All heavy atoms as an XYZ file, in Angstrom:
629
protein
N     -15.604      4.902    -16.044
C     -14.450      5.133    -15.147
C     -13.279      4.224    -15.576
O     -13.463      3.076    -15.839
C     -14.908      4.792    -13.693
C     -13.934      5.257    -12.671
S     -14.487      4.877    -10.989
C     -15.687      6.138    -10.717
N     -12.126      4.833    -15.693
C     -10.955      4.093    -16.153
C     -10.461      3.188    -15.003
O     -10.758      3.389    -13.807
C      -9.793      5.019    -16.540
O      -9.377      5.729    -15.398
C     -10.223      5.952    -17.668
N      -9.643      2.213    -15.406
C      -9.066      1.293    -14.419
C      -8.283      2.011    -13.374
O      -8.399      1.675    -12.174
C      -8.229      0.281    -15.186
O      -7.343     -0.377    -14.326
N      -7.510      3.019    -13.704
C      -6.680      3.684    -12.718
C      -7.565      4.468    -11.735
O      -7.256      4.584    -10.589
C      -5.652      4.624    -13.358
O      -6.307      5.596    -14.123
N      -8.671      5.039    -12.203
C      -9.606      5.704    -11.306
C     -10.251      4.710    -10.333
O     -10.417      5.034     -9.187
C     -10.695      6.447    -12.121
C     -10.179      7.607    -12.903
C      -9.865      8.760    -11.998
C      -9.425      9.959    -12.836
N      -8.786     10.989    -12.059
N     -10.559      3.579    -10.844
C     -11.156      2.512     -9.963
C     -10.095      2.086     -8.954
O     -10.381      1.988     -7.765
C     -11.634      1.309    -10.805
C     -11.989      0.153     -9.905
C     -12.796      1.683    -11.690
N      -8.874      1.915     -9.391
C      -7.818      1.519     -8.502
C      -7.573      2.519     -7.398
O      -7.294      2.151     -6.246
C      -6.494      1.269     -9.246
C      -6.544      0.090    -10.180
O      -7.436     -0.737     -9.968
O      -5.727     -0.009    -11.057
N      -7.718      3.825     -7.689
C      -7.510      4.854     -6.655
C      -8.582      4.735     -5.587
O      -8.328      5.115     -4.457
C      -7.576      6.256     -7.306
C      -6.368      6.544     -8.174
C      -6.524      7.868     -8.927
O      -7.425      8.631     -8.597
O      -5.689      8.117     -9.839
N      -9.731      4.237     -5.939
C     -10.835      4.123     -4.954
C     -10.716      2.842     -4.134
O     -11.410      2.679     -3.128
C     -12.188      4.146     -5.674
N      -9.868      1.925     -4.527
C      -9.688      0.661     -3.781
C      -9.014      0.881     -2.478
O      -8.009      1.593     -2.403
C      -8.865     -0.336     -4.605
C      -9.513     -1.055     -5.753
C      -8.549     -1.913     -6.486
C     -10.705     -1.875     -5.316
N      -9.521      0.250     -1.473
C      -8.794      0.261     -0.184
C      -7.737     -0.801     -0.235
O      -7.661     -1.617     -1.143
N      -6.841     -0.738      0.763
C      -5.691     -1.693      0.793
C      -6.187     -3.133      0.817
O      -5.736     -3.941      0.035
C      -4.826     -1.410      2.030
C      -3.776     -2.459      2.209
C      -2.664     -2.460      1.380
C      -3.932     -3.510      3.104
C      -1.662     -3.453      1.517
C      -2.980     -4.487      3.230
C      -1.858     -4.447      2.447
O      -0.906     -5.446      2.552
N      -7.140     -3.403      1.690
C      -7.602     -4.802      1.804
C      -8.263     -5.294      0.560
O      -8.075     -6.444      0.159
C      -8.558     -4.914      3.003
C      -7.878     -4.819      4.347
C      -7.614     -3.355      4.787
O      -8.060     -2.416      4.087
O      -6.944     -3.185      5.817
N      -9.062     -4.441     -0.132
C      -9.681     -4.828     -1.388
C      -8.648     -5.151     -2.449
O      -8.720     -6.203     -3.143
C     -10.582     -3.717     -1.850
C     -11.810     -3.423     -1.034
C     -12.498     -2.137     -1.469
O     -11.863     -1.105     -1.600
N     -13.776     -2.242     -1.734
N      -7.649     -4.265     -2.573
C      -6.596     -4.458     -3.572
C      -5.806     -5.728     -3.250
O      -5.506     -6.506     -4.120
C      -5.669     -3.257     -3.601
N      -5.448     -5.932     -1.957
C      -4.713     -7.106     -1.537
C      -5.472     -8.401     -1.863
O      -4.913     -9.351     -2.374
C      -4.386     -7.026     -0.062
C      -3.590     -8.227      0.461
C      -3.721     -8.426      1.950
N      -5.167     -8.640      2.255
C      -5.714     -8.265      3.369
N      -5.046     -7.621      4.263
N      -7.007     -8.497      3.573
N      -6.762     -8.391     -1.504
C      -7.579     -9.608     -1.747
C      -7.698     -9.915     -3.231
O      -7.624    -11.076     -3.650
C      -8.951     -9.441     -1.133
C      -8.925     -9.451      0.391
O      -7.865     -9.830      0.970
O      -9.938     -9.058      1.010
N      -7.861     -8.871     -4.050
C      -8.007     -9.084     -5.485
C      -6.607     -9.573     -6.030
O      -6.574    -10.464     -6.932
C      -8.414     -7.827     -6.251
C      -8.695     -8.079     -7.681
C      -9.186     -6.874     -8.469
O      -9.669     -5.899     -7.835
O      -9.062     -6.953     -9.713
N      -5.542     -9.029     -5.515
C      -4.198     -9.475     -5.963
C      -3.977    -10.923     -5.610
O      -3.438    -11.706     -6.418
C      -3.149     -8.570     -5.266
C      -1.682     -8.885     -5.622
C      -1.455     -8.854     -7.124
C      -0.762     -7.914     -4.894
N      -4.420    -11.338     -4.427
C      -4.286    -12.768     -4.020
C      -5.059    -13.639     -5.022
O      -4.540    -14.689     -5.446
C      -4.772    -12.956     -2.561
C      -3.801    -12.323     -1.614
C      -4.990    -14.458     -2.279
C      -4.333    -12.220     -0.180
N      -6.251    -13.194     -5.408
C      -7.041    -13.958     -6.406
C      -6.346    -14.043     -7.713
O      -6.317    -15.094     -8.348
C      -8.434    -13.317     -6.529
C      -9.322    -14.111     -7.418
O      -9.532    -15.343     -7.180
O      -9.807    -13.524     -8.416
N      -5.772    -12.948     -8.165
C      -5.062    -12.920     -9.436
C      -3.886    -13.923     -9.398
O      -3.658    -14.716    -10.309
C      -4.549    -11.483     -9.788
C      -3.504    -11.489    -10.908
C      -5.737    -10.591    -10.130
N      -3.115    -13.893     -8.292
C      -1.971    -14.787     -8.191
C      -2.441    -16.228     -8.187
O      -1.830    -17.096     -8.906
C      -1.178    -14.469     -6.912
C      -0.140    -15.572     -6.613
C      -0.506    -13.094     -7.007
N      -3.483    -16.539     -7.492
C      -4.040    -17.939     -7.485
C      -4.412    -18.360     -8.862
O      -4.152    -19.505     -9.249
C      -5.251    -17.991     -6.575
C      -4.922    -18.066     -5.106
C      -6.119    -18.320     -4.255
N      -5.785    -18.185     -2.862
C      -6.520    -17.589     -1.944
N      -7.709    -17.034     -2.264
N      -6.128    -17.523     -0.676
N      -5.081    -17.464     -9.601
C      -5.510    -17.839    -10.963
C      -4.320    -18.071    -11.889
O      -4.341    -18.977    -12.693
C      -6.432    -16.739    -11.515
C      -7.780    -16.717    -10.788
C      -8.671    -15.571    -11.223
N      -8.990    -15.642    -12.628
C      -9.537    -14.636    -13.298
N      -9.807    -13.512    -12.687
N      -9.823    -14.767    -14.581
N      -3.306    -17.206    -11.749
C      -2.101    -17.432    -12.545
C      -1.415    -18.716    -12.180
O      -0.927    -19.440    -13.056
C      -1.146    -16.221    -12.380
C      -1.518    -14.946    -13.100
C      -0.656    -13.792    -12.638
C      -1.411    -15.151    -14.626
N      -1.279    -19.006    -10.885
C      -0.636    -20.231    -10.459
C      -1.363    -21.482    -10.874
O      -0.779    -22.532    -11.154
C      -0.425    -20.235     -8.929
C       0.613    -19.235     -8.472
C       0.787    -19.191     -6.958
O      -0.102    -19.600     -6.198
O       1.837    -18.675     -6.511
N      -2.699    -21.381    -10.917
C      -3.514    -22.546    -11.274
C      -3.362    -22.889    -12.783
O      -3.543    -24.075    -13.146
C      -4.990    -22.240    -10.976
N      -3.015    -21.907    -13.568
C      -2.832    -22.184    -14.979
C      -4.191    -22.341    -15.662
O      -5.189    -22.018    -15.126
N      -4.104    -22.897    -16.890
C      -5.331    -23.185    -17.605
C      -5.913    -21.948    -18.296
O      -7.064    -22.019    -18.805
N      -5.179    -20.879    -18.341
C      -5.648    -19.678    -19.039
C      -4.883    -19.530    -20.320
O      -3.733    -20.025    -20.454
C      -5.503    -18.418    -18.167
O      -4.128    -18.259    -17.832
C      -6.304    -18.456    -16.924
N      -5.455    -18.801    -21.220
C      -4.728    -18.518    -22.483
C      -3.600    -17.533    -22.208
O      -3.587    -16.892    -21.138
C      -5.656    -17.935    -23.550
O      -6.074    -16.646    -23.077
C      -6.863    -18.823    -23.812
N      -2.708    -17.361    -23.183
C      -1.643    -16.452    -23.037
C      -2.209    -15.017    -22.864
O      -1.760    -14.285    -22.005
C      -0.699    -16.454    -24.251
C       0.410    -15.461    -24.270
C       1.332    -15.642    -23.055
C       1.235    -15.569    -25.560
N      -3.198    -14.689    -23.618
C      -3.799    -13.361    -23.531
C      -4.431    -13.108    -22.149
O      -4.266    -12.102    -21.534
C      -4.851    -13.186    -24.636
C      -5.339    -11.774    -24.806
C      -4.212    -10.761    -25.196
O      -3.288    -11.154    -25.944
O      -4.287     -9.619    -24.734
N      -5.146    -14.149    -21.661
C      -5.719    -14.025    -20.301
C      -4.661    -13.905    -19.225
O      -4.786    -13.111    -18.281
C      -6.616    -15.232    -20.007
C      -7.898    -15.269    -20.825
C      -8.614    -16.674    -20.749
O      -7.955    -17.661    -20.502
O      -9.811    -16.639    -20.956
N      -3.574    -14.681    -19.392
C      -2.523    -14.632    -18.432
C      -1.840    -13.246    -18.400
O      -1.521    -12.707    -17.340
C      -1.419    -15.694    -18.758
O      -1.954    -16.989    -18.542
N      -1.650    -12.706    -19.622
C      -1.066    -11.338    -19.656
C      -1.965    -10.322    -19.037
O      -1.505     -9.431    -18.327
C      -0.761    -10.977    -21.171
C       0.397    -11.668    -21.769
C       0.489    -11.387    -23.288
C       1.710    -11.289    -21.090
N      -3.275    -10.434    -19.304
C      -4.232     -9.507    -18.677
C      -4.209     -9.645    -17.160
O      -4.248     -8.634    -16.426
C      -5.624     -9.727    -19.204
N      -4.144    -10.868    -16.667
C      -4.079    -11.082    -15.213
C      -2.780    -10.499    -14.638
O      -2.814     -9.863    -13.566
C      -4.167    -12.584    -14.887
C      -5.532    -13.242    -15.001
C      -5.431    -14.734    -14.931
C      -6.452    -12.692    -13.926
N      -1.662    -10.718    -15.315
C      -0.404    -10.185    -14.887
C      -0.443     -8.647    -14.773
O      -0.001     -8.099    -13.792
C       0.715    -10.593    -15.825
C       2.074    -10.074    -15.425
C       2.628     -8.913    -15.854
C       2.959    -10.645    -14.488
N       3.845     -8.716    -15.239
C       4.079     -9.765    -14.407
C       2.929    -11.818    -13.770
C       5.165    -10.026    -13.609
C       4.015    -12.066    -12.927
C       5.111    -11.184    -12.858
N      -0.977     -8.010    -15.829
C      -1.088     -6.564    -15.810
C      -1.972     -6.066    -14.705
O      -1.647     -5.065    -14.019
C      -1.630     -6.064    -17.165
C      -0.639     -6.234    -18.303
C      -1.194     -6.017    -19.673
O      -2.446     -5.982    -19.844
O      -0.401     -5.889    -20.626
N      -3.093     -6.767    -14.448
C      -3.957     -6.370    -13.338
C      -3.266     -6.564    -11.999
O      -3.320     -5.715    -11.121
C      -5.233     -7.248    -13.383
C      -6.228     -6.859    -12.281
C      -6.722     -5.483    -12.435
N      -7.661     -5.156    -11.319
C      -7.861     -3.942    -10.890
N      -7.271     -2.925    -11.456
N      -8.690     -3.737     -9.909
N      -2.507     -7.605    -11.893
C      -1.698     -7.851    -10.693
C      -0.707     -6.738    -10.435
O      -0.514     -6.303     -9.276
N      -0.075     -6.283    -11.487
C       0.892     -5.182    -11.361
C       0.201     -3.902    -10.854
O       0.704     -3.192    -10.019
C       1.589     -4.911    -12.663
C       2.617     -6.006    -13.055
C       3.834     -6.031    -12.140
O       4.251     -4.975    -11.674
O       4.309     -7.151    -11.942
N      -0.961     -3.620    -11.444
C      -1.739     -2.433    -11.022
C      -2.110     -2.585     -9.550
O      -2.039     -1.569     -8.765
C      -3.006     -2.337    -11.846
C      -2.740     -1.934    -13.281
C      -4.023     -2.017    -14.137
O      -5.133     -2.151    -13.591
O      -3.909     -1.940    -15.348
N      -2.595     -3.722     -9.139
C      -3.033     -3.927     -7.762
C      -1.847     -3.832     -6.781
O      -1.971     -3.291     -5.701
C      -3.726     -5.295     -7.622
C      -5.063     -5.400     -8.308
C      -5.462     -6.884     -8.436
C      -6.103     -4.614     -7.603
N      -0.697     -4.368     -7.219
C       0.515     -4.252     -6.379
C       0.888     -2.791     -6.160
O       1.279     -2.423     -5.059
C       1.673     -5.028     -7.000
N       0.733     -1.988     -7.198
C       1.014     -0.545     -7.067
C       0.062      0.136     -6.091
O       0.468      0.951     -5.283
C       0.922      0.157     -8.426
C       2.051     -0.156     -9.354
C       1.870      0.533    -10.698
C       2.925      0.043    -11.679
N       2.692      0.590    -12.998
N      -1.211     -0.273     -6.136
C      -2.182      0.320     -5.177
C      -1.773     -0.060     -3.766
O      -1.730      0.783     -2.872
C      -3.615     -0.200     -5.497
C      -4.579      0.167     -4.393
C      -4.098      0.300     -6.850
N      -1.432     -1.344     -3.560
C      -1.040     -1.757     -2.222
C       0.192     -1.038     -1.767
O       0.326     -0.613     -0.602
C      -0.762     -3.274     -2.191
S      -2.275     -4.301     -2.392
N       1.181     -0.914     -2.656
C       2.418     -0.228     -2.328
C       2.120      1.287     -1.923
O       2.681      1.774     -0.975
C       3.375     -0.242     -3.514
C       4.790      0.143     -3.183
C       5.760     -0.065     -4.360
N       5.684     -1.443     -4.908
C       5.273     -1.713     -6.137
N       4.927     -0.772     -6.990
N       5.224     -2.958     -6.586
N       1.264      1.927     -2.660
C       0.923      3.300     -2.305
C       0.294      3.369     -0.898
O       0.601      4.265     -0.110
C      -0.039      3.932     -3.323
C       0.663      4.392     -4.564
C      -0.219      5.305     -5.404
N      -1.466      4.682     -5.840
C      -1.589      3.988     -6.976
N      -0.593      3.807     -7.790
N      -2.761      3.457     -7.278
N      -0.610      2.467     -0.587
C      -1.255      2.447      0.735
C      -0.161      2.181      1.825
O      -0.190      2.897      2.857
C      -2.285      1.356      0.797
C      -3.629      1.793      0.348
C      -4.236      1.444     -0.861
C      -4.569      2.630      1.011
N      -5.468      2.066     -0.927
C      -5.679      2.765      0.195
C      -4.544      3.299      2.253
C      -6.800      3.524      0.575
C      -5.641      4.048      2.607
C      -6.737      4.149      1.753
N       0.746      1.256      1.579
C       1.738      0.948      2.605
C       2.727      2.145      2.746
O       3.126      2.442      3.863
C       2.480     -0.305      2.205
C       1.661     -1.620      2.325
C       2.418     -2.775      1.721
C       1.220     -1.863      3.741
N       3.100      2.760      1.626
C       3.983      3.940      1.720
C       3.328      5.078      2.463
O       3.928      5.759      3.271
C       4.431      4.375      0.342
C       5.396      3.450     -0.302
C       5.640      3.721     -1.791
O       4.951      4.609     -2.369
O       6.507      3.027     -2.397
N       2.015      5.243      2.254
C       1.265      6.281      2.970
C       1.216      5.970      4.493
O       1.374      6.861      5.303
N       0.991      4.728      4.786
C       0.954      4.331      6.204
C       2.323      4.528      6.840
O       2.412      5.051      7.995
C       0.540      2.864      6.329
N       3.405      4.191      6.084
C       4.761      4.387      6.638
C       5.022      5.876      6.854
O       5.596      6.258      7.900
C       5.782      3.802      5.704
C       7.210      4.079      6.162
C       8.243      3.387      5.334
N       8.147      1.971      5.650
C       8.514      1.002      4.796
N       8.932      1.327      3.604
N       8.391     -0.248      5.124
N       4.625      6.740      5.934
C       4.799      8.172      6.110
C       4.098      8.675      7.328
O       4.620      9.521      8.075
C       4.367      8.901      4.850
N       2.846      8.176      7.527
C       2.097      8.655      8.720
C       2.745      8.184     10.029
O       2.801      8.967     10.993
C       0.641      8.111      8.642
C      -0.154      8.793      7.559
C      -1.515      8.189      7.394
N      -2.327      8.248      8.644
C      -3.447      7.613      8.864
N      -3.949      6.859      7.902
N      -4.077      7.699      9.997
N       3.258      6.950     10.021
C       3.971      6.471     11.202
C       5.236      7.239     11.465
O       5.527      7.635     12.611
C       4.248      4.982     11.066
C       3.107      4.021     11.216
C       3.557      2.605     10.816
C       2.574      4.040     12.610
N       6.022      7.498     10.391
C       7.224      8.266     10.549
C       6.964      9.682     11.102
O       7.661     10.188     11.996
C       7.983      8.342      9.219
C       8.606      7.032      8.791
O       8.707      6.100      9.646
O       8.981      6.916      7.580
N       5.882     10.304     10.580
C       5.521     11.619     11.045
C       5.111     11.606     12.517
O       5.485     12.482     13.301
C       4.391     12.197     10.171
N       4.369     10.572     12.889
C       3.895     10.478     14.327
C       5.101     10.269     15.219
O       5.176     10.816     16.285
C       2.885      9.349     14.414
N       6.025      9.404     14.754
C       7.202      9.111     15.596
C       8.110     10.349     15.704
O       8.648     10.639     16.770
C       7.999      7.937     14.987
C       7.374      6.594     15.128
C       8.152      5.543     14.351
C       7.233      6.164     16.589
N       8.213     11.113     14.613
C       9.049     12.328     14.624
C       8.403     13.370     15.565
O       9.090     14.040     16.306
C       9.204     12.871     13.214
N       7.080     13.447     15.518
C       6.376     14.391     16.421
C       6.578     13.998     17.856
O       6.829     14.831     18.729
C       4.875     14.316     16.028
C       4.092     15.557     16.290
C       2.704     15.433     15.767
O       2.490     15.663     14.528
O       1.804     15.094     16.567
N       6.479     12.715     18.158
C       6.692     12.219     19.497
C       8.100     12.500     19.945
O       8.332     12.927     21.090
C       6.392     10.719     19.552
C       6.520     10.120     20.930
C       6.237      8.610     20.936
O       5.255      8.192     20.259
O       6.962      7.864     21.582
N       9.082     12.282     19.116
C      10.455     12.556     19.436
C      10.706     14.033     19.719
O      11.366     14.382     20.661
C      11.342     12.077     18.332
C      12.834     12.082     18.633
C      13.689     11.501     17.529
O      13.417     10.352     17.159
O      14.619     12.198     17.121
N      10.098     14.882     18.931
C      10.213     16.339     19.112
C       9.630     16.714     20.452
O      10.188     17.553     21.188
C       9.523     17.090     17.999
C      10.295     17.047     16.705
C       9.523     17.719     15.565
O       8.493     18.425     15.797
O       9.900     17.558     14.421
N       8.492     16.153     20.814
C       7.862     16.453     22.098
C       8.711     15.994     23.224
O       8.867     16.713     24.266
C       6.481     15.799     22.140
N       9.311     14.815     23.122
C      10.231     14.313     24.159
C      11.439     15.199     24.294
O      11.892     15.491     25.423
C      10.604     12.871     23.858
C       9.497     11.906     24.065
C       9.839     10.491     23.627
O      10.963     10.238     23.154
O       8.983      9.576     23.776
N      12.007     15.640     23.157
C      13.192     16.513     23.193
C      12.871     17.855     23.842
O      13.601     18.373     24.623
C      13.731     16.717     21.752
C      14.381     15.515     21.216
O      14.646     14.545     21.966
O      14.620     15.469     19.937
N      11.676     18.382     23.512
C      11.250     19.635     24.086
C      11.051     19.524     25.593
O      11.404     20.376     26.368
C       9.935     20.139     23.454
N      10.463     18.372     26.030
C      10.259     18.138     27.453
C      11.610     18.022     28.134
O      11.792     18.520     29.274
C       9.404     16.930     27.629
N      12.555     17.336     27.534
C      13.905     17.154     28.125
C      14.597     18.493     28.189
O      15.279     18.791     29.203
C      14.694     16.178     27.315
N      14.497     19.314     27.164
C      15.086     20.657     27.191
C      14.510     21.511     28.277
O      15.210     22.278     28.973
C      14.931     21.329     25.828
C      15.800     20.696     24.737
O      16.740     19.951     25.092
O      15.522     20.999     23.553
N      13.187     21.397     28.465
C      12.498     22.157     29.507
C      12.968     21.706     30.876
O      13.111     22.519     31.805
N      13.178     20.425     31.070
C      13.635     19.885     32.356
C      15.082     20.305     32.608
O      15.419     20.538     33.766
C      13.507     18.397     32.380
N      15.907     20.410     31.546
C      17.288     20.771     31.728
C      17.443     22.211     32.169
O      18.369     22.596     32.874
C      18.050     20.554     30.406
C      18.250     19.110     30.077
O      18.062     18.254     31.003
O      18.538     18.810     28.915
N      16.502     23.071     31.745
C      16.627     24.496     32.081
C      16.078     24.836     33.443
O      16.226     25.947     33.879
C      15.895     25.324     30.992
O      14.495     25.041     30.995
N      15.494     23.923     34.108
C      14.994     24.161     35.473
C      16.018     24.144     36.487
O      17.021     23.615     36.569
C      13.889     23.083     35.841
C      12.635     23.315     35.045
C      11.589     22.263     35.390
O      11.743     21.495     36.337
O      10.595     22.232     34.679
């Protein structure tokens, strides 16, 4: 399974926790340049996973709010016609 396929299966919390670990390891230092680059690349992948989850959550919230607003508008229109 490729890295991107694995990343697609990660939940938000899993990706966030792994990203936190990557950042800690980078901040701690003591890694070779190659290891640091690999960690950086992994961190970028994990950040994209988190961003996708958050964008999906935002879209769901926006849709729910729009639905609620439409229902309120319809109810107000119905009350106006009485």
